[in-house]
N, C-alpha and C positions, 0 to 999 in steps of 0.2 A: 227485689232483694231476697225474698224467700226462695225463689227459683234458683238464684245464685248459690244460696246455702245448700239447697238440695244437690246441686251439681258438685259442690265441694265435698259434700258427704259421700256422694256416689264415687267420686274420684278416690277418696281415702279408702273406702271399702274395697274397691276393685283393684287398686294398686296393691293393697295388702294381700288380697287373694291371689293376684298375679305373681307375687313373690313367694307365696307359701303354699299354693295349691298344687301339691304333688299327686300323682297316682292315676291320672287319666280322667275322662269326662265324668264317670260315675262318682269319683271322689270329689271332683270340683263342684258338681251339683249338690252333693251332700254338704259340702262346706258352705255353699251359698244358702242352702236351706237353713243351716244353723245360724247364719249371719242375718239374713233378711226376714225369715219367718220366726224362728225361735227367739232370737235376741232382739231384733229391732221392730218386729211386728209390722213390717211394711205391707204385708199382704197375708191373706188367709192360706191355710194349707191347701184348700181346694183350688184357689187361683194359681198357686205355685205349681200344683199338679197339672192344671190346664196348660200353663206355659211350657212345662216340661214335656207334656204329651205333644203339643203343637211343634215344639222344637225338634222332636224326634221324627217328625213327618217331612221336614225340609232338608235339603242337602247342606253340607258344611259341618264345621266343628260344633257339636252340641252344646258343650259348656260355654263356649264363647257366645253362641247365639242366646243361651239362657241369660248371660250377663247383659246382653243387649236388650232382651225382653224386659228384664227387671229395670234397667235404666229408662226405657221408654215408658213403662208404667209409672215410674217415679217422677220423671221430669221431661216427658215428651221426647221429641226427636233429638234435642240436645242431650238428654239423658242417655238415649240409645248410643249416641256417638261417644260420649264421655265414658260410660261404663264399658263399652266394647274396647275402646282404645286403651283404657287404663288396665284392663285385664290382659290385653295382648302385649302392651308395650314392655313390661318388665321381663316377660319371657323372651321377647325378641332381643332385648339388650343383653341379657345373660347368654343367650344363644350366640349372638354376634361376638361376644367376648371369647367364647370357646372356639368359634369359627376362626377368629384371628389367631388365637393360640395354636390351633391345629395347623393353620397354613404356615405360620412362622416356625414352629418347632416340630411339626409332624406327629404330635401325640397329645393325648388328653390326660388330665390328672385323674388319680384313682379315687373314686367316690363310693366304691362298693360297700364299705362298712356302714356308711351313713344311709345309703339306699336300702340296705338290708333291714335296718330298723324302721325306716319310713313305711315300708309296705304293710307290715302288721298293724301299725298305728292307723294307716289309712282305712284298713278294713273295719276297725272299731268305729271310725268316724262315719263310714257308710252305713253300718248297722244301726247306729244311734239315730241317724237322719232318716233312714228309710222306714223305720217303725211307724212314726206318726203319719207318713205319707201312705203307707200300706193300709193303715186303719181308715184313713179318710177315703181312699179309693175303693175300699171293699164295701160298697153300698148295698149289695144284695147277693143272693146265692148265685145268680147267673154270672155276675161279674167275678165272683170267687172261682167259679168253674173255668171261666175264660182265663183268669190270671194263672191258675194252677196249670192249665193246658199250655199256656205260653211259656211258663217256667220250664216245664218238662221238655218242650220242643226247643227252647233256647239252649238247654243243657246238652241236648244231643246234636246241636250245631245248625239248626235251621236259621236261615237268614233273618236278622232282627227286623228289617224293613218289611219283609213279607209277614212277619208275625204282628207287627204294629198295624199295618193296613188290614190284614186279615181279621184281627180282633175287632177293629172298628167296623168293618163292613159286615162281619157276622152279627154284631150287636144291632146295627141298623136293620139288617135283614130280619132278625127276630122281632124287632120292634114293629117293622112294617107288617110282618105276618100276623102279629097279635092285634095291631090297631087298624089294619087295612087302610093305611094312609099312603098318600103319594107324595113325592118330593117335588116342589115347584120352584126350587131355587138351585143355584149352583155356585161354586166358589171360583173366583177369577184366578187365573194363573199369570205370573209375571214372566216376561220375556226379557232376557238380558242381551244387550248389544254392546259391542265394544268398538271404539273408533281407532283410527290409525295414528299412532304416536310417532310422528316423523322425527322428533327431537331425540329419540332414543336410538341407541345402537341396535344393529340387527340381532345381536345376542340377547340384549335386554327385551326387545320386542318379542323374540321367541319365548323367553322366560315368562314374560307377562301373559302372553296368550296361553301358554301351557298351564300356568297356575290359575288363570281365570277359568279355564275350562274345567280343571280339576275341582276348584272351589264351587263351581256352579252345578256339578253333577255328582259329587262324591257324597254318598251316604255311608254311615257307619263310623267305626273307630279310626284311630291313627294307624292301626295295622292295615286297614284298607287303603289309607293314604300311601303307605309305603309300597304296596303292590302297584298302585298307579305310577308312583315315582320310578319304580324299577322298570316299568314298561316304557315310560315317557323319556327317561333320562339315561339310565344305565344301558339299556339295550340299544339306544341311539348313539352311544359313545360320548355323551356330554358329561358324564360322571363315572368315575371308576367304581368298581364293586367295593373296594375298601373305603372309599369316601362315603359311599351309600351306607355301609354298615356303621361307620362312625357317626353319620348323621342320625341314624336310628338310635344309637347309644345316647347322643346328646338330647334327643327328644324324650328319652326315658328318664334321664336323671335331672332334667331342668324342670322348674315349676311352670304352671300355666299350661296353655293349650299345646298339645303335641304338634299341632300344625306349625308352630313357630320354628320347627326344625327346618322348614323350607328356607329360612333366613340363612342357616348354616350352608345349605346346598347352594343357594344363590351366590353367597360370598365365595365359595370354592370355584364356582364357574366364572363369575365376572366381578369379583370384589364388592365394594360397598353398594354400588348402584345395582348390581345383580341381586344382592340381598334385599334392597329396598323394593324393587319391582316384583320380586318373588313374593314378598310379604304382602304387598298391596294386592297382588293378583289372587292369592289364596283366600284372603279375608274379605275382600270387597263384596263378592256375591252374598255373603252372610248378612252384611249391613242392609243390603237391598231386600233380601228375602224377609228378614225380621221386620223391617219397616212396612212391608206389604202385609205381612201376616198378623202382626200384633193387634191391629184394630179389629180383625175378624174373630179373634178368640172369644170376646164377649158376645159377639153376634151369634157364634156357634153355640155358646153355652146357653143362650136364651132361646134357641131353636130346639124344640122337643126331640126331633129326629136326629139332628146333628149332635145334640147333647149326649145321646146314647153312644154315638160314635166316639165322642171325646172321652166319655167315662171308660169305655173299653180300651181306648188307646192309653189312658192314664194307668189303668191297672196292668196293662201289658208292659208299659214302661217300667213300672215298679218290679214286675216279674223279671224283666231283662236285667235290671240293675242287681237284683238278688242273684241271678245266674252269673253275672260278671264278678260279683263279690265272692261267690263260691269258687270260681275258677282262680281268682286272685289268691284266695286262702289256700287252695290246693297247691298252688305253685310256690307261694312265699312262706307259708308256715310249715317248715319241713324239719325242724329240730327244736330242742328244748328252749333255745334262746329266743327264737321267733314266737313260740307259744307263750313264753314269759312276757315278752314285749306286748303281744296282743292282749293278754289277760290284764296286765297293768293298765294299758291305755283304755280298754273297755270298761274296767271298773272305775277308773277316774272319770270317764265320760258319763257313766251312769250316776255316780255320786254327785258330780258337779255339772249338771246339765247346761249351765250357762257359761261354762268355761269355753274360751275361744279355741276353736279347732286348731289354730296356729300353734298353740302350746302343746297340743297332743302330737302334732307333727315334730316339733322340736324335741319333745320328750322321747318319741320313738327313735328319731335320728341319733340322739345322744346315747340312748340305751344300746342301739345297734353298734355304735362305735366302741363303747366301753365293754360290752359283752364279747365282742370279737377280739379283745386283747387277751382273753383267757383261752 
């Protein structure tokens, strides 16, 4: 009965986040930190950091995988599935609505005034969430130097995966050099295989295989996803350039994982079944990776040498989020209206630390609409 209650609570939490989590992976993870660490005390800041660092080391949508990690920690493999599906499902439903609207009428509604206000609000949420994580990850001077270096390198455009692994390996190397210890263990790697689905049409089989491949190898943000999609679909003539641009737009103004934009693409190519197999393909590898990785996180933390690796990855993850926040602020806070929204949301977040981040998003969106009337 207790496990069923945990699953119901997980479902409520992640459906709410799936409907309200705007702003990309960094913003989603910040909202999760507010919900599961600051508000519900489901885990410590350090364990949340460990999961965040581990998530950054595997392919797939980071915030979706973070939801899965939290679910598995809370309620086992059922929790992984419930949290993952509940976070993905609202975004896919909203995206499919716009996909249908677009295919029927050839255009999308205008959401710019609302999005204008959401972006500064999201920045305030990230800043409030990242401060305790930064304090927890800054365990010594060495980690501080690694974090500062990663931040500078991220701001000048160095690939985030290179920075994460580089930080971890550097910390391990320094530890080995100082302690003169050797490593006698290794981490297993999962191999994904897919079978032949004869019941599907040729188009759907092609979509499924394409998105399984992308989901299994894609590191980084949704912007990297769009580069893959351009090469796999637009250049091969399966999707027009305009459809591709509109899919990017849908991914930006809908809540939840940006990867849900593949449902829009699948629908344009082959209707509802195309949307379904595309969505399954892009997210299925993440469920497998998280199921394999989650039990290893505590083992890694209990190993002195791999613990150093994880500490460095954690502070590198924080530094990368700070760099993303800086870039977002530079792009979205460009006039007095955006500055006003950001300041109001930040002050409210500081004064009322237990306020649900959903209300910050709603406030920012509403202010964006009202201020754009002037």
